[in-house]
C-alpha positions as CSV (number, residue, x, y, z in Angstrom):
1,X,0.1,0.1,-0.1
2,X,1.5,3.7,-0.9
3,X,1.9,6.2,1.9
4,X,-1.0,8.4,2.6
5,X,-1.4,11.6,4.6
6,X,0.7,12.8,7.3
7,X,1.3,16.1,5.5
8,X,1.3,18.3,8.7
9,X,3.4,15.5,10.9
10,X,6.0,15.6,8.0
11,X,6.4,19.1,8.0
12,X,6.6,19.3,11.7
13,X,9.3,16.3,11.7
14,X,11.5,18.1,9.0
15,X,11.3,21.3,11.1
16,X,12.9,19.5,13.9
17,X,15.2,17.7,11.4
18,X,16.6,20.9,10.4
19,X,16.7,22.5,13.7
20,X,19.1,19.7,14.7
21,X,21.6,20.8,12.6
22,X,22.1,23.7,14.9
23,X,21.2,22.0,18.3
24,X,20.3,18.6,19.6
25,X,16.7,17.9,19.5
26,X,14.7,15.1,21.5
27,X,11.2,14.3,20.3
28,X,8.7,12.0,22.1
29,X,6.2,10.5,20.0
30,X,3.2,8.3,21.0
31,X,1.0,6.5,18.8
32,X,-1.0,3.1,19.3
33,X,0.2,0.0,17.7
34,X,-0.5,-0.4,13.9
35,X,-0.8,3.4,13.8
36,X,1.8,3.6,11.0
37,X,4.6,5.7,13.2
38,X,7.7,3.7,11.9
39,X,6.4,4.3,8.2
40,X,5.9,7.9,9.0
41,X,9.5,8.5,10.5
42,X,10.7,6.7,7.7
43,X,9.2,9.1,4.9
44,X,9.7,12.0,7.2
45,X,13.5,12.0,7.5
46,X,15.2,12.5,3.9
47,X,18.2,15.0,4.4
48,X,20.2,13.8,7.6
49,X,21.4,9.8,7.8
50,X,18.9,7.8,9.5
51,X,19.1,5.1,12.4
52,X,16.7,3.2,13.4
53,X,16.8,1.3,16.7
54,X,14.0,-1.3,17.4
55,X,14.0,-2.2,21.3
56,X,12.7,-5.7,20.8
57,X,12.4,-8.0,24.1
58,X,15.6,-9.5,24.2
59,X,19.1,-9.3,25.8
60,X,20.6,-5.6,26.3
61,X,24.1,-7.2,24.8
62,X,22.2,-8.5,21.8
63,X,20.5,-5.1,21.2
64,X,23.8,-3.4,21.5
65,X,25.6,-5.7,18.9
66,X,22.5,-4.9,16.4
67,X,22.8,-1.3,16.8
68,X,26.4,-1.1,16.5
69,X,25.9,-2.9,13.4
70,X,23.2,-0.4,12.2
71,X,25.8,2.3,12.8
72,X,28.4,0.8,10.9
73,X,26.1,0.2,8.0
74,X,24.6,3.6,7.7
75,X,27.1,6.1,8.9
76,X,30.1,3.8,7.7
77,X,31.6,4.0,11.3
78,X,32.9,1.0,13.4
79,X,31.7,2.3,16.4
80,X,32.9,-1.0,18.8
81,X,31.2,-3.1,20.8
82,X,29.3,-2.4,23.8
83,X,27.3,-4.5,26.6
84,X,25.2,-1.7,27.8
85,X,23.1,0.8,26.1
86,X,24.0,3.3,28.2
87,X,27.6,3.3,27.2
88,X,26.6,3.0,23.5
89,X,24.6,6.0,23.7
90,X,27.4,8.0,25.3
91,X,29.6,7.0,22.0
92,X,26.4,7.9,19.8
93,X,26.1,11.3,21.5
94,X,30.0,12.1,21.3
95,X,29.5,11.0,17.3
96,X,26.9,13.6,17.2
97,X,29.4,16.3,18.1
98,X,30.8,15.6,15.0
99,X,28.0,15.0,12.4
100,X,24.4,15.4,12.4
101,X,22.2,12.6,11.9
102,X,18.7,11.3,13.0
103,X,18.2,8.3,15.4
104,X,14.8,6.8,16.0
105,X,14.6,4.6,18.9
106,X,11.2,2.6,18.4
107,X,9.2,1.1,21.2
108,X,11.2,3.0,23.6
109,X,9.3,2.1,26.7
110,X,10.6,-1.5,26.5
111,X,14.0,-0.6,28.5
112,X,11.7,-0.3,31.6
113,X,11.4,-4.3,31.4
114,X,15.1,-4.9,29.9
115,X,17.2,-2.3,32.0
116,X,15.2,0.5,33.7
117,X,18.3,2.4,34.6
118,X,18.8,3.3,30.9
119,X,16.5,6.2,31.4
120,X,18.6,8.2,33.9
121,X,21.8,7.1,32.4
122,X,20.4,8.8,29.3
123,X,19.5,11.5,31.2
124,X,22.8,12.2,32.6
125,X,24.4,11.6,29.2
126,X,22.2,14.2,27.5
127,X,22.6,16.7,30.0
128,X,26.2,16.7,29.8
129,X,26.8,16.2,26.1
130,X,23.5,17.7,24.2
131,X,24.8,21.3,24.2
132,X,27.7,20.3,21.7
133,X,25.5,17.7,19.9
134,X,23.9,17.8,16.5
135,X,21.4,15.0,16.7
136,X,17.9,14.4,16.1
137,X,16.9,11.9,18.6
138,X,13.1,10.4,18.1
139,X,11.9,8.2,21.1
140,X,8.9,6.7,19.9
141,X,6.7,4.2,21.9
142,X,3.1,2.6,21.6
143,X,2.4,2.0,25.5
144,X,0.7,5.2,26.0
145,X,0.7,5.1,29.9
146,X,4.3,4.3,29.9
147,X,5.4,6.8,27.5
148,X,3.7,9.4,29.3
149,X,5.0,8.1,33.0
150,X,8.8,8.1,31.3
151,X,8.3,12.1,29.9
152,X,5.6,13.6,31.7
153,X,6.1,12.4,35.5
154,X,8.0,15.0,37.3
155,X,9.8,11.9,39.5
156,X,11.1,10.3,36.1
157,X,14.6,11.2,34.9
158,X,13.7,12.3,31.4
159,X,11.0,14.6,32.7
160,X,11.4,17.9,31.1
161,X,14.0,16.8,28.4
162,X,12.0,16.3,25.4
163,X,12.0,19.2,23.2
164,X,8.8,18.6,21.3
165,X,6.1,16.0,21.6
166,X,3.6,14.3,18.9
167,X,0.8,12.1,18.9
168,X,0.4,10.0,16.0
169,X,-3.3,9.8,15.4
170,X,-5.5,7.7,12.9
171,X,-6.0,8.7,9.5
172,X,-8.7,11.3,9.0
173,X,-12.3,10.4,7.0
174,X,-10.9,12.3,4.0
175,X,-7.8,9.9,3.4
176,X,-10.0,6.8,4.5
177,X,-12.4,7.7,1.5
178,X,-9.1,8.3,-0.9
179,X,-7.7,4.8,-0.1
180,X,-11.2,3.0,-0.8
181,X,-11.3,5.7,-4.0
182,X,-7.7,4.1,-5.0
183,X,-8.5,0.6,-4.3
184,X,-12.3,0.3,-4.8
185,X,-13.1,3.1,-6.9
186,X,-16.9,2.2,-7.1
187,X,-17.3,1.7,-3.5
188,X,-21.1,2.5,-1.8
189,X,-21.5,4.1,1.5
190,X,-22.4,0.8,2.9
191,X,-18.9,-0.2,2.2
192,X,-17.4,3.3,3.7
193,X,-19.2,2.5,6.7
194,X,-18.0,-1.2,6.9
195,X,-14.3,0.0,6.3
196,X,-14.5,2.8,8.8
197,X,-16.1,0.5,11.2
198,X,-13.4,-2.2,11.4
199,X,-10.2,0.1,10.8
200,X,-11.2,3.4,12.4
201,X,-8.3,4.8,10.2
202,X,-5.6,2.7,11.6
203,X,-2.9,2.3,8.9
204,X,-2.2,-1.3,9.5
205,X,-5.6,-2.5,9.8
206,X,-6.3,-0.7,6.4
207,X,-3.2,-2.3,4.9
208,X,-4.5,-5.8,6.0
209,X,-7.7,-5.1,4.1
210,X,-6.2,-3.6,1.0
211,X,-4.0,-6.7,0.7
212,X,-6.8,-9.0,0.9
213,X,-8.9,-6.8,-1.4
214,X,-11.7,-6.8,1.3
215,X,-13.6,-3.7,0.6
216,X,-17.2,-4.4,1.2
217,X,-19.3,-5.8,4.1
218,X,-19.0,-9.3,3.1
219,X,-15.5,-9.4,2.2
220,X,-14.5,-7.6,5.0
221,X,-16.3,-9.9,7.4
222,X,-14.9,-12.8,5.5
223,X,-11.3,-11.6,6.3
224,X,-12.1,-11.2,10.2
225,X,-13.7,-14.4,10.5
226,X,-11.1,-16.4,8.8
227,X,-9.0,-19.2,10.8
228,X,-5.6,-17.7,11.7
229,X,-7.0,-14.0,10.9
230,X,-4.6,-11.3,12.1
231,X,-7.7,-9.7,13.6
232,X,-8.8,-12.4,16.2
233,X,-6.0,-12.1,18.6
234,X,-5.3,-8.1,17.9
235,X,-7.1,-6.7,20.7
236,X,-5.3,-9.1,23.3
237,X,-1.9,-8.3,21.4
238,X,-2.4,-4.5,21.6
239,X,-3.6,-4.0,25.3
240,X,-2.3,-7.0,27.3
241,X,1.3,-5.1,27.6
242,X,-0.5,-2.0,28.7
243,X,-2.4,-3.4,31.5
244,X,-0.2,-6.1,32.7
245,X,-1.4,-8.9,34.8
246,X,-4.9,-7.3,35.9
247,X,-6.2,-7.0,32.1
248,X,-9.1,-9.4,32.9
249,X,-10.7,-6.6,34.7
250,X,-10.0,-4.4,32.2
251,X,-11.2,-6.5,29.5
252,X,-14.4,-7.0,31.3
253,X,-15.1,-3.3,31.7
254,X,-14.4,-2.5,27.9
255,X,-16.6,-5.5,26.8
256,X,-19.6,-4.1,28.6
257,X,-18.8,-0.4,27.2
258,X,-18.8,-2.0,23.9
259,X,-22.0,-3.6,24.4
260,X,-23.6,-0.4,25.2
261,X,-23.3,-0.8,29.1
262,X,-21.8,2.8,29.0
263,X,-22.9,4.0,32.6
264,X,-20.7,3.4,35.6
265,X,-23.4,2.3,37.8
266,X,-24.5,-0.2,35.2
267,X,-21.1,-1.9,34.8
268,X,-20.4,-2.0,38.9
269,X,-24.0,-3.9,39.2
270,X,-22.9,-6.5,36.5
271,X,-19.4,-6.9,37.8
272,X,-20.3,-6.4,41.5
273,X,-17.0,-4.3,42.1
274,X,-16.3,-0.7,42.4
275,X,-14.6,0.5,38.9
276,X,-13.9,4.2,39.5
277,X,-9.8,3.4,39.5
278,X,-10.2,1.6,36.4
279,X,-12.4,4.1,34.5
280,X,-10.1,7.0,35.6
281,X,-6.9,5.1,34.2
282,X,-8.5,3.8,31.1
283,X,-9.6,7.6,30.3
284,X,-6.3,9.3,31.8
285,X,-3.5,6.9,31.4
286,X,-4.5,4.7,28.8
287,X,-6.2,6.9,26.5
288,X,-8.7,4.0,25.4
289,X,-12.1,5.4,26.7
290,X,-13.6,8.8,26.7
291,X,-15.9,10.1,29.3
292,X,-19.1,11.9,27.4
293,X,-21.4,14.1,29.3
294,X,-24.5,15.6,28.0
295,X,-24.6,19.1,26.2
296,X,-24.6,21.7,28.5
297,X,-23.9,19.9,31.6
298,X,-21.3,20.8,33.8
299,X,-17.7,19.5,34.4
300,X,-18.6,17.4,37.5
301,X,-21.8,16.1,35.9
302,X,-23.0,12.5,37.0
303,X,-24.6,12.1,33.9
304,X,-21.6,10.5,32.3
305,X,-21.4,7.6,29.4
306,X,-18.1,5.9,28.6
307,X,-17.3,5.0,24.9
308,X,-14.2,3.2,23.5
309,X,-12.4,5.6,21.1
310,X,-11.0,3.0,18.8
311,X,-13.3,1.6,16.3
312,X,-11.6,-1.8,16.1
313,X,-11.2,-2.1,19.6
314,X,-14.9,-1.5,20.2
315,X,-15.7,-4.3,17.5
316,X,-13.1,-6.8,19.0
317,X,-14.8,-6.4,22.6
318,X,-18.1,-6.3,21.4
319,X,-18.0,-9.5,19.0
320,X,-14.8,-11.3,19.4
321,X,-13.8,-11.0,23.0
322,X,-17.3,-11.5,24.1
323,X,-17.8,-14.7,22.1
324,X,-14.2,-15.7,22.7
325,X,-15.4,-19.4,23.6
326,X,-16.4,-19.8,20.0
327,X,-13.7,-18.2,18.8
328,X,-11.4,-20.7,20.5
329,X,-13.2,-23.9,19.4
330,X,-12.6,-22.3,15.7
331,X,-16.6,-21.7,15.4
332,X,-16.2,-18.1,13.8
333,X,-19.4,-18.9,11.6
334,X,-21.3,-18.4,15.1
335,X,-19.7,-15.5,15.8
336,X,-20.1,-14.0,12.4
337,X,-23.8,-14.9,12.3
338,X,-24.1,-12.6,15.6
339,X,-22.3,-9.8,13.8
340,X,-24.8,-10.2,11.2
341,X,-27.9,-10.3,13.3
342,X,-26.6,-7.3,15.1
343,X,-25.1,-5.3,12.4
344,X,-27.6,-2.7,11.6
345,X,-27.8,-1.6,15.2
346,X,-24.0,-1.7,15.6
347,X,-23.4,0.1,12.4
348,X,-25.8,2.9,13.3
349,X,-24.0,3.5,16.3
350,X,-20.5,3.7,14.2
351,X,-22.6,5.9,11.5
352,X,-23.3,8.6,14.4
353,X,-19.4,8.5,15.5
354,X,-18.7,8.9,11.8
355,X,-20.6,12.2,11.3
356,X,-19.5,13.2,14.6
357,X,-16.1,12.8,13.5
358,X,-16.6,14.7,10.0
359,X,-17.8,17.5,11.8
360,X,-14.9,17.6,14.4
361,X,-12.5,17.5,11.3
362,X,-14.5,20.3,9.8
363,X,-13.2,22.7,12.3
364,X,-16.6,24.6,12.1
365,X,-17.8,24.1,15.9
366,X,-16.6,25.0,18.8
367,X,-18.2,22.1,20.9
368,X,-19.7,19.0,19.9
369,X,-21.7,16.4,22.1
370,X,-24.5,14.1,22.5
371,X,-27.5,15.1,24.7
372,X,-29.5,13.0,26.9
373,X,-31.5,14.3,30.2
374,X,-31.0,12.9,33.7
375,X,-33.1,9.8,33.1
376,X,-30.9,9.1,30.4
377,X,-34.0,9.7,28.1
378,X,-34.8,12.3,25.4
379,X,-31.6,11.5,23.4
380,X,-30.1,13.8,20.6
381,X,-27.3,12.1,18.8
382,X,-25.2,15.0,17.9
383,X,-25.6,18.8,19.2
384,X,-23.0,21.1,17.5
385,X,-22.6,24.8,18.7
386,X,-20.7,27.5,16.7
387,X,-20.1,30.3,19.5
388,X,-19.0,32.8,16.9
389,X,-22.0,32.7,14.6
390,X,-24.4,31.9,17.3
391,X,-25.6,28.7,15.8
392,X,-26.6,25.4,17.4
393,X,-27.2,22.3,14.8
394,X,-28.9,19.2,16.2
395,X,-28.7,16.0,14.2
396,X,-30.4,12.8,14.4
397,X,-28.8,10.2,12.6
398,X,-30.2,7.0,11.1
399,X,-28.9,4.5,8.7
400,X,-32.4,4.9,6.9
401,X,-33.3,8.2,5.9
402,X,-37.0,7.7,6.3
403,X,-36.8,6.8,10.0
404,X,-35.7,10.4,10.5
405,X,-38.2,12.6,12.4
406,X,-37.1,16.2,12.1
407,X,-40.1,17.2,14.2
408,X,-39.4,15.0,17.0
409,X,-35.7,16.2,16.9
410,X,-37.0,19.6,17.3
411,X,-39.2,18.7,19.9
412,X,-36.4,17.2,21.8
413,X,-34.2,20.0,21.5
414,X,-36.7,22.6,23.1
415,X,-35.1,22.6,26.4
416,X,-31.6,23.5,24.9
417,X,-32.9,26.0,22.4
418,X,-34.5,28.2,25.5
419,X,-31.2,28.5,27.3
420,X,-29.7,29.9,24.1
421,X,-31.9,32.7,23.2
422,X,-29.4,34.6,21.0
423,X,-28.4,31.4,18.7
424,X,-30.2,30.3,15.9
425,X,-31.2,26.7,15.6
426,X,-30.9,24.1,12.9
427,X,-32.2,20.6,12.6
428,X,-30.5,18.0,10.4
429,X,-31.1,14.3,9.5
430,X,-28.0,12.3,8.5
431,X,-28.0,8.9,6.9
432,X,-25.9,6.6,4.9
433,X,-26.9,8.8,1.8
434,X,-25.1,11.8,3.6
435,X,-21.6,9.9,3.9
C-alpha cells in the first residue's frame, strides 16, 4: 500500500530535523500500535543519515550488537562493541558532536523491562553532551501510559528533556475515502461504513484489508472471521502489555462498554465491584475510553457515558472477546452470524460516530456533544455549537433516512434552545446517503 497523508506531521518532523543541524533535538512520539509511526518516520527524514533502533524484548547485549551494526552500515563508522546501551548511547552522543544525523529509538518504553536504569543514564549523558550535539533523537513508543510516565512524570529522569512532542493519530475520514477510491473506485456508502467501522483509520488494519482486497461488508467480515485471521487476537495483542496482570478486569469493563453498558452504575452492578479507578486509568493513563457528558452539563456532572475511542477495539470487545469461547474452538461462523444479526444496530452507532468525527474534522464548531436528560432519555445524537456565529445544530442519525423525524428532533431540542435565546437553531437528519 502506498504512503498516505501525514502532511502536517511530516512538515513538523522535517522542521525538527532542520533544527537539529544547529542544536540537539529530543522528540517524544506516541501512537497506538499499528498506527503507522515507523512508516511516517521513514518517510519524514530524508536529509540527515537515518538510524533506526527497535527495542525488542531481548538481552541488552544482543540489542547493542544490532545497533552497533546499524551504525556501521548507515554511517560507515565502526563504533565498537558495547555490553550496555548507556555506554553505546554515550558513544552516539559523542559521534553527534562531529556529524548531524537522526536516531529513532522505537518502542522506547521497553527499556523499562530490559534495564530501567537506561532512562537515568540517558538523562545524565544527554544533559552533559547535548549543548555540543547535533543529533535528531526521536523516542517513539506505543504503550501510551508508560511513555506518558517516562516523559511527563516529574519524578522520572527524562521529565522535561523532550524538546517536542507528537501524538500520531488515525487517518482522517477524507484519507479513508481516498484510499477506498484508489483501491475500490465504485465503493458504496455501505462499503465505506464497514471499512471505517473495522479500521477506524488505523494504517495497519487498512493495509490488511487492502492486501486481502476486502472492501465490502461481506469481504471484510470474511477476512475477519477466517481461521488464522490477523484480527482475531489483535485486541489482546495490543492491550495486554498496557494492562499487565490485571488485564482481565479491564477487558471485562471494556467488553461491557462495547455492548452499550456505558454508565458506571450499570457496569458496577454487573461486575459487582467498584470500577472508579479502572475507568480513570482507562481514560487518563491509557487513553482508551472517553467520558462523555450531555451537552450543557457541567464538568462535575454524573450523567456520564463512557465510550471506547478506537473503532477496531470497540468491535473486538463487542464481538470477538465477548464470544471468545466460540472463537477459541474455531466456531467463527457462529460469531459472524451474531455480527450479521446485530449489524444494523451496531453499524448505526458507528455511523453516528462517523458524522461526529466529520464535524470535528470540519473545524466548524466550538463544541460537539450528544444530549440526554438526567433519566438518560430524550436523547439527541449530535449537538454542535458555533459560539462565534451563534449557531446550534441538532442532528439525528439513522441508517435509513425514512426513519428520521425532524419534528421529533425539534421537540427534543426545546429545552436546550430556550437556554440559548440569541442562537439560531438548525435541525438535520443524517443517514447513509449523507456520508
